[in-house]
Structure formats: C-alpha cells, structure tokens
KEBA-745896 format. One line per 8 residues: number of its first residue (from 0); their letters; for each residue x, y, z of C-alpha. Coordinates in nm, 4 decimals, m for minus. Layout:
! KEBA-745896
NUM) a) X Y Z ~ ...
This chain:
! KEBA-745896
0) mlmffllv) m5.7437 2.5503 2.7725 ~ m6.0650 2.6811 2.6438 ~ m6.2196 2.7555 3.0052 ~ m5.9161 2.9608 3.0555 ~ m6.0430 3.1569 2.7601 ~ m6.3821 3.1749 2.9215 ~ m6.2732 3.2625 3.2716 ~ m6.0386 3.5584 3.1694
8) gamftirt) m6.3054 3.7061 2.9446 ~ m6.5667 3.6671 3.2171 ~ m6.3458 3.8473 3.4547 ~ m6.3013 4.1560 3.2805 ~ m6.6575 4.1500 3.2076 ~ m6.7726 4.1386 3.5561 ~ m6.4817 4.3754 3.6817 ~ m6.5888 4.6271 3.4038
16) dffqvtqi) m6.9838 4.6022 3.5012 ~ m7.0491 4.4511 3.1497 ~ m6.8796 4.7328 2.9546 ~ m6.9586 4.5710 2.6362 ~ m7.3251 4.6162 2.6966 ~ m7.3598 4.9166 2.9506 ~ m7.0911 5.1276 2.7252 ~ m7.2393 5.0005 2.3901
24) rrwtgetl) m7.3240 5.3626 2.2868 ~ m6.9635 5.4875 2.4025 ~ m6.7463 5.2232 2.2007 ~ m6.9886 5.2111 1.9085 ~ m6.9127 5.5886 1.9065 ~ m6.5602 5.5768 1.9253 ~ m6.5503 5.3450 1.6313 ~ m6.8405 5.3317 1.3782
32) lklfgdgr) m6.9036 5.6997 1.4403 ~ m6.5336 5.8024 1.3982 ~ m6.5282 5.5783 1.1028 ~ m6.8621 5.7208 0.8947 ~ m6.8924 6.0635 1.0851 ~ m6.6229 6.2775 1.1116 ~ m6.3689 6.0177 0.9489 ~ m6.1186 6.1084 1.2604
40) arrsedrh) m6.0040 5.7343 1.2682 ~ m5.8948 5.7493 0.8879 ~ m5.6782 6.0310 0.9956 ~ m5.3238 6.0190 1.1770 ~ m5.1704 6.3216 1.3138 ~ m4.8582 6.0843 1.4168 ~ m4.6429 6.0461 1.0965 ~ m4.4806 5.7639 1.3121
48) aitqfqsl) m4.8012 5.5860 1.3513 ~ m5.0907 5.4105 1.1393 ~ m5.4614 5.5123 1.1701 ~ m5.7014 5.3599 1.4048 ~ m5.8762 5.2283 1.1110 ~ m5.5453 5.0977 0.9217 ~ m5.4619 4.9206 1.2767 ~ m5.8318 4.7504 1.2725
56) ctalaati) m5.8033 4.6504 0.9027 ~ m5.4622 4.4954 0.9578 ~ m5.5920 4.2866 1.2529 ~ m5.9047 4.1829 1.1068 ~ m5.6980 4.1001 0.8009 ~ m5.5283 3.8309 1.0059 ~ m5.8383 3.7444 1.1960 ~ m6.1059 3.6832 0.8893
64) gtgsiagv) m5.9552 3.4267 0.7443 ~ m6.0833 3.0370 0.6323 ~ m6.2164 2.9769 0.9706 ~ m6.4795 3.2224 0.9201 ~ m6.6099 3.0556 0.6383 ~ m6.4773 2.6580 0.6501 ~ m6.4454 2.6872 1.0347 ~ m6.7621 2.7681 1.1153
72) ataialgg) m6.9304 2.5606 0.9000 ~ m6.7429 2.2588 1.0590 ~ m6.8519 2.3231 1.3836 ~ m7.2211 2.3144 1.2699 ~ m7.1524 2.0099 1.0905 ~ m6.9912 1.8327 1.3536 ~ m7.1155 2.0259 1.6670 ~ m7.4860 2.0895 1.5630
80) pgsvfwmw) m7.6515 2.4369 1.5382 ~ m7.6141 2.4699 1.8917 ~ m7.2577 2.5377 1.8380 ~ m7.3443 2.8727 1.7107 ~ m7.4556 2.9728 2.0429 ~ m7.1286 2.8989 2.2010 ~ m6.9632 3.0802 1.9549 ~ m7.1498 3.3939 2.0328
88) fsaflgmm) m7.0916 3.3374 2.3907 ~ m6.7167 3.3052 2.3759 ~ m6.7103 3.6164 2.1530 ~ m6.9161 3.7929 2.4081 ~ m6.6737 3.7426 2.6706 ~ m6.3828 3.7896 2.4208 ~ m6.4685 4.1259 2.3423 ~ m6.3223 4.2318 2.7024
96) tsyaekal) m6.0291 4.0112 2.6917 ~ m5.9646 4.1816 2.3341 ~ m6.0278 4.5452 2.5278 ~ m5.7703 4.4667 2.7793 ~ m5.5011 4.3421 2.5368 ~ m5.5222 4.6375 2.3202 ~ m5.5551 4.8743 2.6278 ~ m5.2437 4.7264 2.7794
104) gvryrcrd) m5.0806 4.6994 2.4569 ~ m5.1022 5.0974 2.4106 ~ m5.0386 5.1791 2.7900 ~ m4.6935 4.9757 2.7389 ~ m4.5635 5.0579 2.4349 ~ m4.2927 5.2364 2.3329 ~ m4.0740 5.4167 2.0543 ~ m3.8036 5.2516 1.8426
112) ekgnwtgg) m3.4897 5.4343 1.7126 ~ m3.6677 5.5836 1.4513 ~ m3.9697 5.7145 1.6245 ~ m4.2148 5.4464 1.5436 ~ m4.4354 5.3013 1.7889 ~ m4.4044 4.9419 1.8896 ~ m4.5610 4.7356 2.1280 ~ m4.7193 4.3680 2.1979
120) amiymerg) m4.8340 4.1285 2.4558 ~ m4.4554 4.0738 2.4674 ~ m4.3741 4.4296 2.5792 ~ m4.6504 4.4300 2.8729 ~ m4.5217 4.0973 2.9731 ~ m4.1596 4.2876 2.9965 ~ m4.2716 4.6424 3.0865 ~ m4.5728 4.5988 3.2967
128) lhcrwmav) m4.4929 4.2454 3.4590 ~ m4.0862 4.2830 3.4485 ~ m4.1059 3.9011 3.3316 ~ m3.8994 3.8686 3.0428 ~ m3.8926 3.5255 3.0470 ~ m4.2713 3.5109 2.9810 ~ m4.2437 3.7604 2.6985 ~ m3.9603 3.5544 2.5546
136) lfslfcfl) m4.1615 3.2460 2.5492 ~ m4.4907 3.4272 2.3930 ~ m4.2444 3.5419 2.1182 ~ m4.0870 3.2274 2.0696 ~ m4.4625 3.0746 2.0407 ~ m4.5937 3.3549 1.8247 ~ m4.2831 3.3193 1.5986 ~ m4.3270 2.9959 1.5135
144) asfgignm) m4.7248 3.0167 1.4818 ~ m4.6799 3.2631 1.1831 ~ m4.5436 2.9890 0.9646 ~ m4.8445 2.7928 1.0728 ~ m5.1666 2.9192 1.1282 ~ m5.0172 3.2429 0.9617 ~ m4.8701 3.0958 0.6502 ~ m4.8715 2.7300 0.5583
152) tqansiaa) m5.2077 2.6775 0.6444 ~ m5.3342 2.9825 0.4560 ~ m5.1581 2.9169 0.1550 ~ m5.2663 2.5680 0.1284 ~ m5.6530 2.6777 0.1552 ~ m5.5503 2.9238 m0.1337 ~ m5.3942 2.6293 m0.3508 ~ m5.6441 2.3852 m0.2870
160) gledsfgv) m5.9353 2.6266 m0.3473 ~ m5.7796 2.6921 m0.7076 ~ m5.7068 2.3607 m0.7879 ~ m6.0324 2.2165 m0.6906 ~ m6.2722 2.4899 m0.8392 ~ m6.0448 2.6471 m1.1375 ~ m5.7652 2.3876 m1.2081 ~ m5.4799 2.6003 m1.1108
168) ppvttalv) m5.1825 2.3910 m1.0560 ~ m5.0509 2.4481 m0.6801 ~ m4.6941 2.5449 m0.8376 ~ m4.8560 2.8277 m1.0098 ~ m5.0637 2.9479 m0.7280 ~ m4.7415 2.9461 m0.4853 ~ m4.5402 3.1337 m0.7387 ~ m4.7824 3.3866 m0.7534
176) tmalvamv) m4.8711 3.4153 m0.4111 ~ m4.5174 3.4652 m0.3293 ~ m4.4707 3.7350 m0.5364 ~ m4.7691 3.9105 m0.4074 ~ m4.7174 3.8763 m0.0565 ~ m4.3287 3.9625 m0.1134 ~ m4.4619 4.2808 m0.2822 ~ m4.6663 4.3617 0.0045
184) imgglgri) m4.4535 4.2966 0.3158 ~ m4.1260 4.4100 0.1948 ~ m4.2940 4.7449 0.1995 ~ m4.3230 4.7308 0.6139 ~ m4.5897 4.7809 0.8078 ~ m4.6987 5.1336 0.6135 ~ m4.7907 4.9071 0.3162 ~ m4.9497 4.6511 0.4816
192) asvtermv) m5.2144 4.8868 0.6353 ~ m5.2308 5.0863 0.3395 ~ m5.3018 4.7109 0.1324 ~ m5.5628 4.5776 0.4220 ~ m5.7701 4.9294 0.4611 ~ m5.8326 4.8876 0.1211 ~ m5.8867 4.4932 0.1003 ~ m6.0736 4.4472 0.4146
200) plmaggyi) m6.3821 4.6440 0.3743 ~ m6.4291 4.5114 0.0088 ~ m6.3407 4.1440 0.1302 ~ m6.5721 4.1553 0.4318 ~ m6.8174 4.3848 0.2652 ~ m6.8589 4.1491 m0.0623 ~ m6.8889 3.8416 0.1876 ~ m7.1619 3.9834 0.3953
208) lsgfvvvg) m7.3800 4.1466 0.1129 ~ m7.3436 3.8041 m0.0631 ~ m7.4698 3.6454 0.2513 ~ m7.7340 3.8729 0.3039 ~ m7.8823 3.7841 m0.0369 ~ m7.8728 3.4151 0.0369 ~ m8.0309 3.4881 0.3708 ~ m8.3068 3.7367 0.2064
216) cnldrvpe) m8.4039 3.4590 m0.0551 ~ m8.4974 3.2519 0.2411 ~ m8.6142 3.5116 0.5118 ~ m8.9286 3.2974 0.6332 ~ m8.6332 3.0379 0.7604 ~ m8.4687 3.3015 0.9926 ~ m8.6944 3.2431 1.2753 ~ m8.6625 2.8442 1.2706
224) afslifre) m8.2754 2.8841 1.2197 ~ m8.2715 3.1133 1.5634 ~ m8.4693 2.8661 1.7146 ~ m8.2713 2.5642 1.6180 ~ m7.9557 2.7402 1.7535 ~ m8.0823 2.8118 2.1111 ~ m8.2773 2.4722 2.0866 ~ m7.9775 2.2617 2.0321
232) afrfraag) m7.7400 2.4743 2.2291 ~ m7.8920 2.3241 2.5490 ~ m8.0227 1.9666 2.4217 ~ m7.8675 1.6935 2.5859 ~ m7.8203 1.3828 2.3511 ~ m7.6574 1.0701 2.4087 ~ m7.3882 0.9320 2.1870 ~ m7.3444 0.5834 2.0273
240) ggvlgygi) m7.1677 0.4419 2.3680 ~ m7.4560 0.6016 2.6118 ~ m7.2739 0.9102 2.7079 ~ m7.5572 1.1283 2.7620 ~ m7.4580 1.5055 2.7190 ~ m7.2556 1.4036 2.4269 ~ m7.4275 1.6671 2.1973 ~ m7.4137 1.9541 2.4091
248) aeamrlgi) m7.0449 1.8905 2.5117 ~ m6.9671 1.8926 2.1107 ~ m7.1595 2.1844 2.0535 ~ m6.9909 2.3974 2.3438 ~ m6.6159 2.2619 2.2452 ~ m6.6845 2.3318 1.8730 ~ m6.8709 2.6425 1.9058 ~ m6.6085 2.7874 2.1909
256) srgvfsne) m6.3218 2.6719 1.9974 ~ m6.4388 2.8359 1.6411 ~ m6.5252 3.1700 1.8446 ~ m6.1885 3.2059 2.0405 ~ m5.9491 3.0967 1.7181 ~ m6.1521 3.3223 1.4929 ~ m6.1298 3.6319 1.6657 ~ m5.7824 3.5443 1.8368
264) aglgssvm) m5.9219 3.7176 2.1485 ~ m5.6771 3.6142 2.4092 ~ m5.3661 3.4838 2.1993 ~ m5.2279 3.8616 2.2045 ~ m5.1275 3.8335 1.8458 ~ m5.3142 4.1298 1.7036 ~ m5.1795 4.3533 1.9972 ~ m4.9199 4.4520 1.8201
272) vhaasdvk) m5.0412 4.6093 1.5198 ~ m5.2898 4.8109 1.7593 ~ m5.0325 4.9559 1.9533 ~ m4.8736 5.1067 1.6565 ~ m5.2055 5.3270 1.5861 ~ m5.2401 5.6908 1.6862 ~ m5.4198 5.7193 1.9831 ~ m5.3527 5.8800 2.3414
280) epavqgmw) m5.5851 5.7108 2.5423 ~ m5.5079 5.3185 2.6239 ~ m5.9083 5.2807 2.6807 ~ m6.0165 5.4206 2.3452 ~ m5.8149 5.1369 2.1604 ~ m5.9546 4.8628 2.3750 ~ m6.2802 4.9663 2.2242 ~ m6.1330 4.9263 1.8810
288) gvfevfvd) m6.0523 4.5528 2.0303 ~ m6.4245 4.5130 2.1350 ~ m6.5393 4.6204 1.7963 ~ m6.2902 4.3837 1.6146 ~ m6.4097 4.0831 1.7730 ~ m6.7688 4.1757 1.7167 ~ m6.6979 4.2238 1.3486 ~ m6.5035 3.9198 1.3185
296) tmvvctvt) m6.7529 3.6762 1.5092 ~ m7.1119 3.8639 1.5365 ~ m7.1174 3.9762 1.1839 ~ m6.8902 3.7995 0.9501 ~ m6.8971 3.4366 1.1142 ~ m7.2988 3.4690 1.1878 ~ m7.3641 3.5587 0.8368 ~ m7.1897 3.2057 0.7284
304) clviltsg) m7.3947 3.0451 1.0286 ~ m7.7599 3.2005 0.8872 ~ m7.6542 3.1147 0.5373 ~ m7.6013 2.7401 0.6117 ~ m7.9013 2.7253 0.8384 ~ m8.1495 2.9221 0.6091 ~ m8.0428 2.7737 0.2791 ~ m8.1875 2.4116 0.3205
312) vydmeayl) m7.8362 2.2360 0.2851 ~ m7.7617 2.1797 0.6373 ~ m7.8649 1.7961 0.6929 ~ m7.9696 1.7850 1.0669 ~ m8.0558 1.4128 1.0202 ~ m7.6731 1.3423 0.9102 ~ m7.5590 1.5589 1.2388 ~ m7.7965 1.3277 1.4375
320) raiasggq) m7.6576 1.0079 1.3009 ~ m7.3249 1.1213 1.3956 ~ m7.4215 1.1491 1.7271 ~ m7.6042 0.8480 1.7468 ~ m7.2704 0.6707 1.6165 ~ m7.0202 0.8486 1.8839 ~ m6.9715 1.1179 1.6096 ~ m6.7963 0.8415 1.3640
328) davvsgta) m7.0166 0.8846 1.0691 ~ m6.9042 1.1305 0.7927 ~ m7.0860 1.4622 0.7826 ~ m6.9991 1.6945 0.5011 ~ m6.8593 2.0209 0.6388 ~ m6.5945 2.2935 0.5983 ~ m6.5768 2.4599 0.2469 ~ m6.8037 2.2120 0.0728
336) ltarafas) m7.1137 2.2669 0.2962 ~ m7.0625 2.6713 0.3027 ~ m7.0368 2.6711 m0.0964 ~ m7.3280 2.4383 m0.1096 ~ m7.5398 2.6960 0.0592 ~ m7.4026 2.9726 m0.1178 ~ m7.4461 2.8270 m0.4629 ~ m7.8421 2.7293 m0.3305
344) vipqgdkl) m7.9501 3.0858 m0.4131 ~ m7.6448 3.2564 m0.6035 ~ m7.5539 3.1152 m0.9723 ~ m7.1413 2.9979 m0.9301 ~ m7.2027 3.0745 m0.5621 ~ m6.9689 2.7520 m0.4926 ~ m6.6958 2.9662 m0.6755 ~ m6.7725 3.2978 m0.5064
352) vvaaivvf) m6.6818 3.1166 m0.1631 ~ m6.3777 2.9730 m0.2843 ~ m6.2971 3.3414 m0.4274 ~ m6.3787 3.4558 m0.0768 ~ m6.1611 3.1996 0.1183 ~ m5.8675 3.2912 m0.1322 ~ m5.8882 3.6568 m0.0610 ~ m5.9419 3.6038 0.3357
360) afatligw) m5.6434 3.3774 0.3465 ~ m5.4077 3.6096 0.1487 ~ m5.5243 3.8894 0.3934 ~ m5.4268 3.6470 0.6842 ~ m5.0926 3.5858 0.5101 ~ m4.9912 3.9679 0.5003 ~ m5.1401 4.0347 0.8614 ~ m4.9522 3.7495 1.0487
368) syygerta) m4.6076 3.8387 0.8400 ~ m4.6055 4.1465 1.0647 ~ m4.6892 3.9760 1.3845 ~ m4.4092 3.7107 1.3086 ~ m4.1689 4.0159 1.2101 ~ m4.2393 4.1600 1.5374 ~ m4.1871 3.8639 1.7311 ~ m3.8587 3.7879 1.5492
376) vylfgkra) m3.7343 4.1535 1.6011 ~ m3.7940 4.1179 1.9780 ~ m3.5947 3.7858 2.0014 ~ m3.3341 3.8444 1.7514 ~ m3.3041 4.2022 1.6759 ~ m3.3567 4.4391 1.4060 ~ m3.0974 4.2635 1.1927 ~ m3.3660 3.9807 1.1734
384) vfpykvlf) m3.6378 4.1314 0.9588 ~ m3.5120 4.0853 0.6147 ~ m3.4017 3.7129 0.6613 ~ m3.7458 3.6613 0.8338 ~ m3.9862 3.8154 0.5324 ~ m3.7628 3.6150 0.3040 ~ m3.8225 3.2990 0.4959 ~ m4.1881 3.3635 0.5404
392) vlvifagc) m4.2318 3.4028 0.1543 ~ m4.0244 3.0730 0.0953 ~ m4.2609 2.8769 0.3333 ~ m4.5641 2.9621 0.1150 ~ m4.4217 2.7437 m0.1636 ~ m4.4625 2.4595 0.1188 ~ m4.7736 2.5248 0.2170 ~ m4.9218 2.5497 m0.1308
400) tgsltlvw) m4.7721 2.2334 m0.2177 ~ m4.7810 2.0037 0.0274 ~ m5.0045 1.8045 0.2621 ~ m5.0711 1.9928 0.5865 ~ m5.2797 1.7664 0.8337 ~ m4.9845 1.7666 1.0756 ~ m4.9323 2.1307 1.0333 ~ m5.2944 2.2191 1.1188
408) diadtlng) m5.2609 2.0154 1.4400 ~ m4.9421 2.2027 1.5435 ~ m5.0343 2.5268 1.4406 ~ m5.3416 2.4424 1.7256 ~ m5.1220 2.3675 1.9847 ~ m4.9166 2.6839 1.8998 ~ m5.1971 2.9122 1.9253 ~ m5.2629 2.7358 2.2966
416) fmavpnll) m4.8783 2.7843 2.3687 ~ m4.9136 3.1766 2.3038 ~ m5.2385 3.1985 2.4921 ~ m5.1261 3.0835 2.8074 ~ m4.8534 3.3422 2.8729 ~ m5.0780 3.6257 2.7411 ~ m5.3840 3.4977 2.9608 ~ m5.1468 3.4779 3.2696
424) altllsge) m5.0135 3.8220 3.2052 ~ m5.3685 3.9526 3.1405 ~ m5.5010 3.8362 3.4740 ~ m5.2047 3.9551 3.6703 ~ m5.2323 4.2770 3.4960 ~ m5.6175 4.3118 3.5456 ~ m5.6001 4.5891 3.8105 ~ m5.4140 4.8002 3.5666
432) virmtray) m5.6822 4.7708 3.3293 ~ m5.9912 4.8429 3.5513 ~ m5.8002 5.1261 3.6645 ~ m5.7351 5.2606 3.3496 ~ m6.1200 5.2109 3.2306 ~ m6.2323 5.3651 3.5555 ~ m6.0549 5.6863 3.4903 ~ m6.1358 5.7102 3.1499
440) laenk) m6.5039 5.6549 3.2346 ~ m6.4741 5.9530 3.5091 ~ m6.3103 6.1956 3.2793 ~ m6.5423 6.1292 2.9985 ~ m6.9030 6.1097 3.1766
C-alpha cells in the first residue's frame, strides 16, 4: 500500500519534470507571496467561494493533528532517527500527488443549487472517469473515516491529554468539546473556514516558535541530529532473529507511513475544501496542494523531529536494544517523548505539548467534519447534512470516554481503503494533470 503512494508521487514528479523543485519560485510565488505580499490569497471575488487562504487553513486544520506531535515521535522511537529521512522522502513525492489532487478537484468541480462550488475526489471520479461506483466506494470509506480518524481518535487525544495533565474528567471534556464543535460546524463551511483561518496560523505558528526555542538552545547539536538522520536511514541492522536490514526496513516503513498519513497526500480528503476556493486555474490550486504538504511535513513534523533529536531526551541505546530484541523491548514514544523534549528547555513544556495536541485535535475535528458532510451529501443527498452533523457531535462523547485501540486500527485501515480508489483515479487521470500543467506553464512563462 505504501509503495502505491510512492509510485504515484514518483510518476507525477517525473512527468512534471520535478515540478516541486524546478518550479519552486512559481509555487512559492503563488502561495507565500499572495499571502504576505499583495494579500490576494486572503480575498475572494466570488461570494459563493472561500478564499485560497481559508481553503489552505481548513485543509491544514484537518492534517496537522496529533500525528504531527505524537505520531512523528513514535516513528523516531520505534524506527530510529532514520525514519525522519524517509518521512521527508515520502513528503517530497507526496507534494506532487497533492498537486494532482487539487488541480483535478478544481478542474471537475461544479456548482450546487445555491451556486456554491462543490468538488472532491468523488467528483473527478464521476465526471472525469465516468466511474460512479468508484466515487461511491471512496465516499463511503471517507464517510466512515470521518468518525474514526476524524472524530473519535482526536476526541480521545483531547480527553486523555486534559485528564493526565490537568485532571479534567473525560465526561467534562466531552461535553465542552461537543458544544464547541457544534457551534462551529453548524455554521457550515463559511464558519469552519472563518475559524480555521484564525486558529491554524496561531496554533502552527506557536508550536513552530516553541520548537525553535528548544532547537535554538541546543544549536550545537543540530549538525549531529542531521548526521544521525541520514546515517541511520541507510544503516542495516540485524534484528534479534538475525534478519539483516530490520532497522532500515522499520525506518522506511514508519517514516513513509508517517509522512503519508500526516499530510494526507493521496487520500483525496482535502480536495473537497480546495475545490471550494476562489480560483480559476486548476494548476494554481495544485500549487497550494504542494504548499500544504510542505507546511505539514517539511515544517511542522520536522520541528518535532529536531526538538526530540537535539534536546538530549532521545535514547539511542533504547532504540538499539529494541532492534536487538526484534522490536519487542519497550521504548518511550509518542506524546511522552515530545513532552520531555520541550520540558527540557521550556518550563512546563510538557503541558505546552498537551495544549498543542488539544488544539491540533480540535482543529482536525472541525476540518474532518466538512469532509464527512460532503461525502454524506454525495451518498444520501442534501437531507443528510443535519443528521450527519448531529451524529458527528454525538460520536465525540464516545471518543472522549472510551478505549480506542480498535478504533485506531480501523481508522488506519479506512485510510488505506480511501486511498486505493483515489490513487487509481489519479493514475488514470494523470494525462489530464500533465496537459493542464504544461498549458499553464506555456501561458505563464
């Protein structure tokens, strides 16, 4: 499955002549300069569309979740520092998968009865491939995933974090979270986008700045951290059973999976919100897809990695013992490892990490609610919107108060099921993506 993600990303990378590198000035100009230069990305001339900045923030709200903190730390703890390299590698290829998704999302989007733009992976499957069964399959898996990875797992992270660090009862957390989420999602995409465009810059910016403080206080360890990342990415180690290459295999598996499921490139989920943005050229919105992966993985996840590797809390010996025992020895991971890294420099840094997880998880909740809503409409019609929102809010209670080991496993499986039809559709529509890209570059030399 992970190989499918990489192959699709590699295909678009090669067929666009390494667009993410050769056209870096172009895609940064269409994103960063429009954000901080003339501000065009923050304005919409179409009252039935959201701004490009709002579409980016809503997509990032759904992707920069607990995985950017706990997931990355777990990959390092269990896969070693080399997993960071493979996370970067998967994100590099994923940039072009994300580009293709967003470009096709705009290319095949349509207006609903109110004049609002609507689109998504299921729309380009239906209108581009004329394959409704594939669109229905994708929508069904995405609909179910919105209650798993987009709801219960995030709610559980919020409740666990607040209970462990601040002693807040899970039931209290559940009721407050339900009320806050309901206030946002009942207002539709307009309110979701309005909230995320304020929340995402603050939460991501605050986390990145805090990370820079930790790394800055350990600046002398940065060269060694990068050396460790590249050295361990290609170092063969034997497991307890004598299987040579176990170490590099685990680093690749955990690093690539972390990259794939952190930025969601290839899942097709964030296409829905990008298709609703005020943009005329599909290739331009594709560039926002490139930028989305860059921010999520190359920036936020990398900050987590460097904080852990430069703070001195990462135990390389524990990792080596785990490799020697075939991965059976316990290794501190996830939230605990990241919390210890921040606390090594910042007073109450462990509580800062918990607060970040709470905010990130809440943002993921409201972002994924829109994805689930869109697939509910596709499957059941407009009448499903309100019942879906009510059900989404109620499921939060189960997430906050239940044990979700099985839910996490099911959520990962549903992500894979979503990706298969989407990656297949991207492959079949790759010619259209290449034509749009070449036409845009020819017109905008």
